[in-house]
MIDOSE-1310 file (N, C-alpha, C; in nm, 2 decimals, decimal comma, always signed):
residues 107
mirt	-21,60/-11,99/+0,40/-21,59/-12,12/+0,40/-21,65/-12,21/+0,42; -21,70/-12,22/+0,56/-21,78/-12,28/+0,61/-21,92/-12,25/+0,58; -21,95/-12,15/+0,53/-22,08/-12,07/+0,55/-22,10/-12,14/+0,38; -22,02/-12,13/+0,29/-22,06/-12,15/+0,14/-22,05/-12,31/+0,16
ialn	-21,99/-12,39/+0,25/-21,99/-12,50/+0,22/-22,14/-12,53/+0,26; -22,20/-12,48/+0,39/-22,33/-12,46/+0,42/-22,43/-12,46/+0,32; -22,41/-12,36/+0,25/-22,54/-12,32/+0,15/-22,51/-12,43/+0,07; -22,44/-12,48/-0,01/-22,40/-12,64/-0,12/-22,49/-12,74/-0,04
alpi	-22,50/-12,73/+0,09/-22,55/-12,85/+0,19/-22,70/-12,83/+0,19; -22,73/-12,72/+0,19/-22,90/-12,73/+0,24/-23,00/-12,74/+0,15; -22,93/-12,80/+0,02/-23,06/-12,86/-0,08/-23,06/-13,00/-0,05; -22,97/-13,05/+0,01/-22,98/-13,17/+0,10/-23,04/-13,23/+0,21
vvme	-23,00/-13,10/+0,25/-23,09/-13,07/+0,42/-23,24/-13,06/+0,41; -23,28/-12,94/+0,28/-23,42/-12,96/+0,20/-23,49/-13,11/+0,23; -23,43/-13,19/+0,18/-23,45/-13,29/+0,04/-23,50/-13,39/+0,17; -23,38/-13,39/+0,25/-23,39/-13,49/+0,36/-23,50/-13,52/+0,47
acip	-23,53/-13,38/+0,50/-23,62/-13,31/+0,55/-23,78/-13,37/+0,52; -23,77/-13,38/+0,39/-23,90/-13,41/+0,33/-23,93/-13,53/+0,36; -23,84/-13,60/+0,33/-23,88/-13,73/+0,36/-23,99/-13,81/+0,42; -23,96/-13,77/+0,58/-24,08/-13,84/+0,66/-24,26/-13,75/+0,65
fvkn	-24,21/-13,68/+0,57/-24,36/-13,59/+0,53/-24,44/-13,66/+0,41; -24,33/-13,68/+0,32/-24,40/-13,68/+0,15/-24,40/-13,85/+0,18; -24,48/-13,89/+0,17/-24,51/-14,07/+0,17/-24,48/-14,13/+0,08; -24,53/-14,08/-0,04/-24,55/-14,09/-0,22/-24,41/-14,07/-0,25
dyll	-24,32/-14,18/-0,27/-24,21/-14,22/-0,33/-24,23/-14,09/-0,48; -24,34/-14,12/-0,56/-24,29/-14,03/-0,68/-24,35/-13,89/-0,67; -24,39/-13,89/-0,55/-24,42/-13,72/-0,53/-24,31/-13,67/-0,46; -24,23/-13,72/-0,40/-24,11/-13,70/-0,35/-24,01/-13,66/-0,42
tlvf	-24,02/-13,78/-0,49/-23,94/-13,78/-0,65/-23,93/-13,64/-0,74; -24,06/-13,62/-0,72/-24,09/-13,47/-0,79/-24,02/-13,35/-0,68; -24,08/-13,36/-0,58/-23,98/-13,27/-0,47/-23,82/-13,27/-0,46; -23,79/-13,34/-0,49/-23,66/-13,34/-0,50/-23,58/-13,30/-0,61
livi	-23,66/-13,31/-0,77/-23,62/-13,31/-0,86/-23,61/-13,11/-0,86; -23,74/-13,06/-0,78/-23,78/-12,94/-0,78/-23,66/-12,85/-0,75; -23,62/-12,93/-0,63/-23,51/-12,89/-0,56/-23,36/-12,87/-0,60; -23,34/-12,98/-0,69/-23,23/-13,00/-0,75/-23,18/-12,88/-0,87
avsf	-23,33/-12,87/-0,96/-23,36/-12,79/-1,08/-23,33/-12,66/-1,01; -23,35/-12,59/-0,91/-23,39/-12,50/-0,86/-23,23/-12,48/-0,78; -23,16/-12,54/-0,74/-23,07/-12,54/-0,69/-22,92/-12,52/-0,79; -23,01/-12,60/-0,93/-22,85/-12,58/-1,01/-22,88/-12,45/-1,11
slhr	-22,99/-12,40/-1,14/-23,04/-12,28/-1,14/-22,98/-12,15/-1,06; -22,98/-12,20/-0,95/-22,88/-12,07/-0,94/-22,74/-12,09/-0,92; -22,68/-12,19/-0,93/-22,52/-12,21/-0,92/-22,55/-12,31/-0,98; -22,44/-12,33/-1,06/-22,38/-12,44/-1,12/-22,28/-12,45/-1,18
ekne	-22,18/-12,55/-1,17/-22,03/-12,54/-1,23/-22,02/-12,64/-1,33; -21,88/-12,62/-1,44/-21,90/-12,68/-1,53/-21,85/-12,81/-1,48; -21,98/-12,91/-1,57/-21,97/-13,09/-1,55/-22,03/-13,14/-1,42; -22,09/-13,05/-1,35/-22,17/-13,08/-1,22/-22,25/-13,19/-1,28
drif	-22,31/-13,14/-1,43/-22,44/-13,23/-1,44/-22,38/-13,40/-1,52; -22,20/-13,40/-1,50/-22,18/-13,49/-1,54/-22,15/-13,60/-1,41; -22,09/-13,52/-1,32/-22,11/-13,57/-1,14/-22,21/-13,59/-1,07; -22,34/-13,56/-1,14/-22,45/-13,57/-1,09/-22,54/-13,74/-1,08
ifgf	-22,46/-13,72/-1,25/-22,51/-13,83/-1,32/-22,44/-13,95/-1,27; -22,31/-13,93/-1,29/-22,20/-14,01/-1,23/-22,26/-14,07/-1,09; -22,25/-14,00/-1,03/-22,33/-14,04/-0,84/-22,49/-14,10/-0,86; -22,59/-14,08/-0,93/-22,69/-14,16/-0,96/-22,64/-14,28/-1,00
limi	-22,60/-14,30/-1,10/-22,58/-14,42/-1,16/-22,51/-14,50/-1,08; -22,36/-14,50/-1,02/-22,26/-14,56/-0,92/-22,36/-14,57/-0,80; -22,46/-14,49/-0,73/-22,52/-14,53/-0,63/-22,68/-14,64/-0,66; -22,71/-14,65/-0,71/-22,79/-14,72/-0,78/-22,73/-14,85/-0,76
asey	-22,62/-14,85/-0,82/-22,53/-15,00/-0,85/-22,51/-15,06/-0,72; -22,44/-14,95/-0,62/-22,40/-14,99/-0,50/-22,48/-15,01/-0,42; -22,60/-14,95/-0,41/-22,73/-15,01/-0,31/-22,78/-15,14/-0,38; -22,76/-15,14/-0,48/-22,83/-15,30/-0,53/-22,71/-15,35/-0,46
lfvs	-22,60/-15,32/-0,47/-22,52/-15,51/-0,41/-22,54/-15,48/-0,29; -22,54/-15,39/-0,17/-22,61/-15,36/-0,02/-22,73/-15,38/-0,04; -22,84/-15,36/-0,08/-22,94/-15,51/-0,06/-22,94/-15,65/-0,12; -22,88/-15,68/-0,21/-22,85/-15,78/-0,27/-22,75/-15,87/-0,16
tgve	-22,65/-15,86/-0,11/-22,59/-15,89/+0,04/-22,68/-15,94/+0,14; -22,77/-15,86/+0,17/-22,84/-15,88/+0,29/-22,83/-15,73/+0,36; -22,72/-15,67/+0,37/-22,65/-15,57/+0,43/-22,75/-15,45/+0,47; -22,86/-15,45/+0,38/-22,99/-15,31/+0,39/-23,06/-15,35/+0,32
mfmr	-23,18/-15,31/+0,41/-23,31/-15,31/+0,29/-23,40/-15,19/+0,32; -23,48/-15,17/+0,22/-23,57/-15,04/+0,20/-23,70/-15,09/+0,23; -23,75/-15,01/+0,30/-23,95/-15,00/+0,32/-23,99/-14,99/+0,22; -23,95/-14,91/+0,16/-23,99/-14,81/+0,02/-23,90/-14,87/-0,12
qtlf	-23,98/-14,94/-0,21/-23,89/-14,99/-0,31/-23,95/-14,98/-0,42; -23,95/-14,86/-0,47/-24,08/-14,81/-0,58/-23,94/-14,82/-0,70; -23,79/-14,86/-0,67/-23,72/-14,81/-0,82/-23,65/-14,99/-0,80; -23,68/-15,04/-0,93/-23,66/-15,19/-0,95/-23,68/-15,31/-0,84
gfmp	-23,78/-15,25/-0,78/-23,81/-15,32/-0,66/-23,71/-15,35/-0,51; -23,63/-15,28/-0,50/-23,53/-15,28/-0,41/-23,50/-15,14/-0,30; -23,49/-15,05/-0,40/-23,46/-14,94/-0,31/-23,58/-14,81/-0,33; -23,61/-14,65/-0,28/-23,66/-14,57/-0,29/-23,65/-14,49/-0,44
lwlp	-23,73/-14,49/-0,53/-23,71/-14,39/-0,66/-23,61/-14,27/-0,60; -23,66/-14,20/-0,55/-23,60/-14,09/-0,49/-23,48/-14,08/-0,42; -23,37/-14,18/-0,41/-23,26/-14,20/-0,33/-23,14/-14,18/-0,42; -23,16/-14,25/-0,53/-23,05/-14,20/-0,63/-23,06/-14,05/-0,68
flwg	-23,14/-13,99/-0,69/-23,16/-13,81/-0,70/-23,06/-13,76/-0,56; -23,11/-13,77/-0,45/-23,06/-13,75/-0,32/-22,90/-13,76/-0,32; -22,85/-13,90/-0,38/-22,73/-13,93/-0,37/-22,65/-13,86/-0,48; -22,70/-13,84/-0,61/-22,64/-13,77/-0,71/-22,64/-13,60/-0,64
ycfv	-22,72/-13,54/-0,61/-22,67/-13,40/-0,51/-22,61/-13,40/-0,47; -22,55/-13,53/-0,39/-22,47/-13,52/-0,28/-22,33/-13,54/-0,29; -22,32/-13,60/-0,43/-22,23/-13,59/-0,51/-22,16/-13,48/-0,53; -22,27/-13,42/-0,60/-22,22/-13,23/-0,65/-22,18/-13,17/-0,53
aikr	-22,24/-13,15/-0,39/-22,21/-13,12/-0,29/-22,09/-13,12/-0,25; -22,03/-13,25/-0,27/-21,91/-13,29/-0,21/-21,79/-13,22/-0,30; -21,82/-13,23/-0,42/-21,71/-13,18/-0,52/-21,71/-13,05/-0,50; -21,80/-12,97/-0,47/-21,81/-12,83/-0,46/-21,74/-12,82/-0,29
avvi	-21,74/-12,90/-0,19/-21,68/-12,87/-0,07/-21,53/-12,89/-0,09; -21,50/-13,03/-0,17/-21,37/-13,04/-0,20/-21,30/-12,92/-0,22; -21,35/-12,84/-0,35/-21,31/-12,73/-0,44/-21,28/-12,60/-0,33; -21,40/-12,61/-0,24/-21,39/-12,47/-0,18/-21,26/-12,52/-0,02
lgl	-21,24/-12,62/+0,02/-21,18/-12,63/+0,07/-20,99/-12,69/+0,01; -20,98/-12,64/-0,13/-20,88/-12,65/-0,19/-20,80/-12,79/-0,18; -20,87/-12,89/-0,16/-20,81/-13,03/-0,17/-20,82/-13,08/-0,26
């Protein structure tokens, strides 16, 4: 159980590990898309594309709210001038990994 959850979280760890090393947001987004594509090609369950898209969109809105209220700010602002382009892709996959963990835990 823990091993399976860790394996599902591994793409997130890989993506986060790339952030300090890939300074170009467009290149980093491409790296994230490759990691996500490989992950989905190895294992994808029904409706995970919807969960990914939901996480992608809801986190753009959430991050926009945080930035607009001054709660947080990003140094990298390649998406709509307020956040990094790659961040919604990371969040989208996080939603998928969380969903998988919930299913594995039987919650």
